[in-house]
C-alpha positions in Angstrom: 305.5 20.0 -168.9 306.8 18.7 -165.5 307.3 15.2 -165.1 304.9 15.5 -161.8 302.1 16.5 -164.1 302.3 13.5 -166.0 299.9 10.8 -165.6 300.8 7.3 -165.3 298.2 5.3 -167.1 298.0 1.3 -166.4 295.8 -1.1 -167.7 294.4 -2.9 -164.9 294.6 -6.3 -167.0 298.3 -5.9 -166.8 298.8 -4.4 -163.4 300.3 -7.2 -161.7 302.6 -7.5 -164.8 303.4 -3.4 -164.4 304.5 -3.9 -160.6 306.5 -6.7 -161.2 308.3 -5.0 -164.0 309.5 -2.1 -162.0 310.2 -4.5 -159.4 307.6 -3.3 -156.5 305.8 -6.7 -156.2 308.6 -9.6 -156.3 307.1 -12.4 -158.7 306.8 -15.0 -155.9 304.4 -12.7 -153.6 301.8 -15.6 -153.9 303.6 -17.9 -152.0 303.8 -15.6 -149.2 300.1 -14.6 -149.2 298.9 -18.3 -147.8 300.7 -17.6 -144.6 299.3 -14.2 -144.0 295.4 -15.2 -144.7 296.1 -18.3 -142.0 296.8 -15.5 -139.4 294.3 -13.2 -140.6 291.8 -16.1 -140.1 293.0 -16.5 -136.8 292.8 -12.8 -135.9 289.2 -12.8 -136.7 288.4 -15.5 -133.9 288.9 -12.8 -131.1 287.3 -9.5 -132.0 285.6 -6.9 -129.8 281.7 -6.1 -130.2 282.2 -2.9 -132.5 279.3 -1.7 -135.2 282.1 -0.7 -137.4 284.3 -3.9 -137.2 281.3 -6.1 -137.7 280.4 -4.4 -141.1 283.9 -4.2 -142.5 284.4 -8.1 -141.3 281.3 -8.7 -143.5 282.5 -7.5 -146.5 284.3 -9.0 -149.1 287.8 -10.7 -149.3 289.9 -8.6 -146.7 292.6 -7.0 -147.7 295.7 -4.8 -146.5 293.5 -1.8 -146.6 290.8 -3.4 -144.6 293.5 -4.4 -142.0 295.0 -0.9 -141.7 290.9 0.3 -140.8 290.8 -2.7 -138.6 294.1 -1.5 -136.5 292.2 2.5 -136.7 289.4 1.1 -134.9 291.3 -1.4 -132.5 293.0 2.1 -131.6 289.7 3.0 -129.7 288.3 -0.4 -128.3 291.9 -1.5 -127.0 292.8 2.4 -125.5 293.1 1.1 -121.9 296.0 -1.3 -123.1 297.7 1.6 -124.6 301.3 2.0 -122.5 303.1 5.1 -122.1 305.7 4.5 -124.6 302.5 3.9 -127.1 302.6 0.4 -127.6 299.6 -1.8 -126.9 299.4 -4.7 -124.7 296.3 -6.1 -126.5 296.8 -9.3 -128.3 294.3 -8.5 -130.6 296.3 -5.2 -131.9 299.7 -7.2 -131.6 298.1 -9.9 -134.2 296.5 -7.5 -136.6 299.7 -5.5 -136.2 301.4 -8.4 -137.1 299.7 -9.1 -140.4 300.2 -5.3 -141.6 303.7 -5.9 -141.2 304.1 -8.8 -143.1 302.0 -7.5 -145.5 304.3 -4.6 -146.0 307.1 -6.7 -146.5 308.3 -6.5 -150.0 305.0 -4.9 -150.9 302.8 -8.2 -151.0 300.0 -6.0 -150.2 300.0 -4.3 -153.2 300.7 -7.6 -155.4 297.3 -9.0 -153.6 295.3 -5.9 -154.2 296.1 -5.9 -158.0 295.4 -9.7 -158.1 292.0 -8.9 -156.2 291.0 -6.0 -158.5 291.6 -8.3 -161.3 289.3 -11.0 -160.4 286.5 -8.8 -158.9 286.7 -7.0 -162.5 287.0 -9.8 -164.5 284.9 -12.5 -162.9 283.1 -11.6 -159.8 281.1 -8.9 -160.9 280.5 -10.0 -164.6 279.6 -13.4 -162.7 276.9 -11.7 -160.3 275.3 -9.6 -163.3 275.2 -12.9 -165.1 273.3 -14.6 -162.8 270.8 -11.5 -162.4 270.3 -11.6 -166.0 270.1 -15.5 -166.0 267.3 -14.9 -163.3 265.0 -12.6 -165.2 265.4 -15.0 -168.7 264.2 -17.9 -166.5 261.5 -15.9 -165.1 260.6 -14.8 -168.6 260.5 -18.3 -169.8 258.5 -19.3 -166.9 255.8 -17.0 -168.2 256.0 -18.2 -171.5 255.7 -21.3 -170.6 252.5 -20.5 -169.2 251.4 -18.5 -172.3 252.3 -22.0 -174.2 250.7 -24.6 -172.2 247.6 -22.7 -171.8 247.2 -23.0 -175.4 247.1 -26.6 -174.9 244.8 -26.4 -172.2 242.3 -24.3 -174.4 242.7 -26.9 -177.0 242.1 -29.9 -174.8 238.9 -28.0 -173.4 237.6 -27.0 -176.7 237.9 -30.8 -178.0 236.2 -32.1 -174.7 233.4 -29.6 -175.2 233.4 -30.3 -179.3 232.9 -33.8 -178.4 230.0 -33.3 -175.7 228.1 -31.6 -178.1 228.3 -34.1 -180.7 227.3 -36.2 -178.2 224.7 -33.9 -176.7 225.6 -33.9 -173.1 227.1 -32.2 -170.4 230.1 -34.6 -169.7 229.6 -34.9 -166.1 227.9 -38.1 -165.1 229.0 -40.0 -168.6 226.8 -43.4 -167.8 223.6 -41.6 -167.3 223.9 -39.2 -170.0 224.9 -41.9 -172.4 222.0 -44.0 -171.4 220.0 -40.9 -172.0 221.0 -40.0 -175.5 220.4 -43.7 -176.4 216.8 -43.2 -176.1 217.2 -40.8 -179.2 218.2 -43.4 -181.6 214.6 -44.9 -182.3 213.1 -41.3 -183.0 216.5 -41.0 -185.4 215.7 -44.3 -187.0 211.9 -43.5 -187.6 212.6 -40.2 -189.6 215.3 -42.1 -191.7 212.6 -44.8 -192.4 210.1 -42.1 -193.7 212.8 -40.4 -195.9 213.5 -43.8 -197.3 210.1 -43.7 -199.2 211.7 -41.0 -201.0 213.8 -43.4 -202.8 211.9 -45.3 -204.6 212.2 -43.6 -207.9 215.8 -44.3 -207.8 215.5 -47.5 -207.1 213.7 -48.1 -209.7 215.2 -45.7 -212.0 218.6 -48.5 -210.8 216.2 -51.4 -211.6 215.1 -50.6 -215.0 218.9 -49.4 -215.8 219.4 -53.2 -214.8 216.4 -54.6 -216.5 215.7 -56.6 -213.1 213.7 -55.6 -210.3 215.0 -58.4 -207.5 218.0 -55.8 -207.1 218.5 -53.9 -203.5 215.8 -56.2 -201.7 216.5 -54.7 -198.2 216.0 -51.0 -200.1 212.7 -52.4 -201.3 211.4 -54.1 -198.0 212.4 -51.2 -196.1 210.7 -48.7 -198.4 207.3 -51.2 -198.5 207.2 -52.2 -195.1 208.6 -48.9 -193.0 210.3 -49.4 -189.8 210.7 -53.4 -190.0 212.8 -56.2 -188.4 215.2 -58.2 -190.1 213.2 -61.4 -189.4 210.2 -60.2 -191.4 212.7 -59.7 -194.2 214.2 -63.1 -193.6 211.1 -64.8 -192.8 208.7 -62.8 -195.4 206.3 -62.2 -191.9 206.1 -60.2 -188.7 207.2 -61.2 -185.5 205.0 -61.9 -182.7 207.0 -60.0 -180.4 210.3 -58.2 -180.6 212.2 -58.3 -177.7 215.1 -55.5 -177.6 218.4 -56.2 -175.8 219.5 -54.7 -172.6 221.9 -52.1 -173.0 224.6 -52.1 -170.7 227.6 -49.8 -170.6 231.1 -50.8 -169.4 232.4 -47.6 -167.9 235.4 -48.2 -165.6 236.0 -45.5 -162.9 237.3 -42.3 -163.7 241.4 -42.6 -164.3 243.4 -40.9 -161.2 246.0 -38.3 -162.1 249.5 -40.2 -162.0 251.1 -40.0 -158.6 254.3 -37.7 -158.3 253.7 -35.8 -161.5 256.5 -33.7 -162.6 256.3 -30.4 -164.3 258.1 -28.8 -167.0 259.8 -25.6 -166.2 261.5 -25.5 -169.2 264.9 -24.9 -167.9 268.1 -26.1 -169.0 270.4 -28.4 -168.1 272.9 -26.4 -166.2 269.9 -24.5 -164.7 270.2 -23.5 -161.1 266.9 -24.9 -160.8 266.7 -28.1 -163.3 264.0 -30.2 -163.0 262.5 -33.3 -164.6 259.9 -32.4 -166.7 256.3 -32.9 -168.5 256.2 -31.7 -171.8 252.6 -30.8 -172.6 253.8 -29.8 -176.0 252.6 -26.9 -178.4 249.3 -26.7 -180.3 248.0 -24.6 -183.1 244.6 -22.8 -181.8 244.1 -21.9 -185.6 244.1 -25.1 -186.7 240.8 -26.7 -187.1 240.0 -29.2 -183.9 239.5 -32.6 -185.7 238.3 -35.6 -183.4 239.4 -39.0 -183.9 236.3 -40.5 -185.3 236.1 -42.8 -188.5 233.1 -44.7 -190.4 231.4 -47.4 -189.7 232.9 -50.1 -192.1 230.1 -52.4 -193.5 232.9 -54.2 -196.0 234.6 -56.3 -193.3 234.4 -60.0 -194.3 233.0 -62.5 -191.9 235.4 -63.9 -188.9 238.1 -61.1 -189.8 239.9 -60.0 -186.9 239.0 -56.9 -185.1 242.0 -54.3 -184.8 243.5 -53.8 -182.0 242.0 -50.8 -179.4 244.1 -48.7 -177.7 242.6 -47.4 -174.3 243.2 -43.5 -175.8 241.7 -44.0 -179.4 238.1 -45.1 -180.8 238.1 -47.8 -183.1 235.1 -47.8 -185.7 236.3 -50.7 -187.4 234.8 -53.2 -184.8 234.0 -56.4 -186.6 230.0 -56.7 -187.3 229.5 -59.7 -185.4 229.7 -58.0 -182.4 226.5 -56.1 -183.6 224.9 -59.1 -184.5 224.8 -58.1 -188.0 225.9 -61.0 -190.9 226.9 -59.8 -194.3 225.2 -62.4 -196.6 226.4 -60.5 -199.6 228.8 -58.2 -201.2 228.8 -55.4 -204.0 225.6 -55.5 -206.2 224.1 -58.2 -204.2 221.9 -55.9 -201.7 222.2 -52.6 -199.8 221.4 -49.2 -200.9 222.9 -48.3 -204.6 225.6 -46.5 -204.7 225.4 -42.6 -205.6 228.0 -43.1 -208.4 225.0 -44.5 -210.5 223.2 -41.5 -210.3 226.2 -39.0 -210.6 227.1 -41.1 -213.8 223.5 -40.3 -215.1 223.8 -36.8 -214.2 227.1 -36.6 -216.1 225.7 -38.3 -219.5 222.6 -35.9 -219.2 224.8 -32.8 -219.5 226.6 -34.6 -222.0 223.5 -35.4 -223.8 222.3 -31.6 -223.4 225.9 -30.3 -224.8 226.6 -32.5 -227.8 223.2 -33.4 -228.7 224.2 -37.1 -229.7 221.7 -39.7 -228.6 224.2 -42.1 -229.2 226.3 -41.2 -226.2 223.9 -42.7 -223.9 224.1 -46.0 -222.4 220.6 -46.5 -221.2 217.6 -46.8 -223.6 215.2 -45.0 -221.1 217.7 -42.1 -219.9 215.1 -39.6 -221.9 212.5 -40.7 -219.2 214.6 -38.6 -216.5 215.9 -35.0 -216.8 218.9 -33.6 -215.1 216.6 -32.1 -211.9 214.5 -35.1 -211.4 218.1 -37.3 -211.2 219.7 -34.4 -208.9 216.4 -34.6 -206.7 217.0 -38.4 -206.4 220.7 -37.7 -205.5 219.3 -35.1 -202.5 217.0 -37.5 -201.2 219.8 -40.4 -201.0 222.4 -37.8 -199.4 219.8 -36.7 -196.5 219.4 -40.1 -195.5 223.2 -41.0 -195.1 223.7 -37.4 -193.7 221.0 -38.7 -190.7 222.4 -42.1 -190.3 226.4 -41.5 -190.7 226.3 -38.3 -188.7 229.1 -38.1 -185.7 226.2 -38.2 -183.4 224.5 -40.9 -185.0 227.6 -42.9 -185.2 228.8 -42.6 -181.9 225.1 -43.6 -180.3 225.1 -46.8 -182.9 228.7 -47.8 -181.5 227.5 -47.0 -177.8 224.4 -49.3 -178.1 226.0 -52.4 -180.0 229.9 -52.2 -179.1 230.3 -53.2 -175.0 233.8 -51.8 -174.9 232.9 -48.4 -177.1 231.3 -46.7 -173.9 234.5 -47.2 -171.9 236.8 -46.3 -174.8 234.8 -43.1 -175.2 234.6 -42.2 -171.7 238.3 -42.6 -171.3 238.8 -40.2 -174.3 236.8 -37.5 -172.2 238.2 -38.1 -169.1 241.8 -37.9 -170.2 241.3 -34.6 -171.5 240.2 -33.1 -168.2 243.0 -35.2 -166.2 245.4 -33.5 -168.7 243.8 -30.0 -168.0 244.3 -30.7 -164.5 247.7 -31.4 -164.9 248.2 -28.2 -166.9 246.7 -26.4 -164.1 249.1 -27.4 -161.5 252.0 -26.7 -163.8 250.7 -23.3 -164.6 250.8 -22.4 -160.6 254.2 -24.1 -160.1 255.5 -22.0 -162.9 253.9 -18.7 -161.3 256.1 -19.8 -158.5 259.0 -20.2 -159.9 258.6 -17.3 -162.0 258.2 -15.1 -158.6 261.2 -17.1 -157.0 263.4 -16.2 -160.1 262.7 -12.5 -159.5 263.1 -12.4 -156.1 266.3 -13.9 -156.5 267.5 -11.4 -158.7 266.4 -8.5 -156.7 268.6 -10.2 -153.7 271.5 -10.1 -155.5 271.6 -6.4 -156.6 272.8 -5.1 -152.9 275.6 -8.1 -153.4 276.3 -6.6 -156.7 276.4 -2.8 -155.7 278.5 -4.0 -152.7 281.0 -5.8 -154.9 281.4 -2.6 -157.2 281.5 -0.1 -154.2 284.4 -2.2 -152.4 286.2 -2.6 -156.0 286.2 1.2 -156.4 287.5 1.9 -153.1 290.2 -1.0 -153.8 291.0 0.6 -157.1 291.5 4.1 -155.5 293.6 2.5 -152.8 296.0 1.3 -155.3 296.2 4.1 -157.3 297.0 6.3 -154.2 299.8 4.2 -153.1 301.3 4.1 -156.4 300.6 7.9 -157.1 303.1 7.8 -153.7 305.6 6.2 -155.0 305.9 8.7 -158.2 305.8 11.9 -156.7 302.3 11.8 -156.3 301.7 11.8 -160.0 298.2 11.2 -161.2 297.8 7.3 -161.5 295.2 5.8 -163.8 294.0 2.2 -163.9 292.3 2.2 -167.4 289.8 -0.9 -168.0 288.9 -0.8 -164.6 286.1 -0.7 -162.7 284.3 2.4 -163.8 284.0 0.8 -167.1 281.4 -1.8 -166.2 
């Protein structure tokens, strides 16, 4: 095989080292490039209006091979200045010819071309690709963020709807709707009073157990008198006149969204479009929506301090004194009999039926009631408790007797809607961001293509230049732009 047929394979990353080792380029060639770059910058300032030149000069980093092309173009634009001896009188031509001459001294141009080639392959092209991938990733992250906060939006709307449904309102004009719903309380009380009459058997059963008929005085009074008053219970006579307190709801104006709200785009700190964010969090739509409600606490001691109530929470543990209710006794002194009494009797009856041991009973008259009758008593109590302690009834009771509860409940409803509006704004901004990121990616594509094209041309020129130095042998720059 002839030497001319043997290709010269050079790894691109070791191209500069290869050129220096063969003394084609000196080690300190970079020190001479600075002066050449200065002359190129000055020469560019005075260029003729030519489309080819404009296209050439608007490209990437100008190198020796670009300078050769510029001279060829100037041969046409400056031909009028050419003398009979073949020289040009044009300063433009002289400037570029001087640049080429400086480049060719000690083959500086080849060292610089190798340097540019390595930089493009190792840094410039990968960096553009990285930025394009990052734009695509950030666009996808914006869309994912929209999906996430949309779930939060749905949860807030569902919570708002569920609370309105509990109250039986639409949630548009809260003050008027609250006042309208408070008119339902008398009917709720009347219905409960009717059902209280069904508790007579349970009261008699309880009194028989204690062998004392003075227990449960309030309940016995309600059973006997129906929808009565505390005045009549205390004074043993009906009042001449009943004056209802005027219900006043203290509902403040709807909270305005905070100014200069900042949106959470979900971008990292090193992102090109970093922004301060509002984190709406993530919610599980599969979980049951639990509204912040509590039980009415009838066991507070007199003069006990009321817990602090935040603007965003509903506190059911407001002292009874605020309702005008005074607890005269605790435990077994009054009130409705605890269900545990009847449940214990059910347990005893079941044990008696299973063991047949009559001595097991703690009551001499337990045999007068069977399991069916005791369970019926329990059902009657559960019915009344359900009517009086249901979510809607508790809300209405609090609205009637606590001046600050209406404002707390209204703020709870309004804040959910305010949060929903913020989420809607965030979604629109995130959509715009997603489009912008994709636009940046699309705009970077021609830049990448041009960079790859220019790098391929540069690689080809280097391969041809080296080939001429070695009797036109084929030169292959391995790991070059073709592998990207």
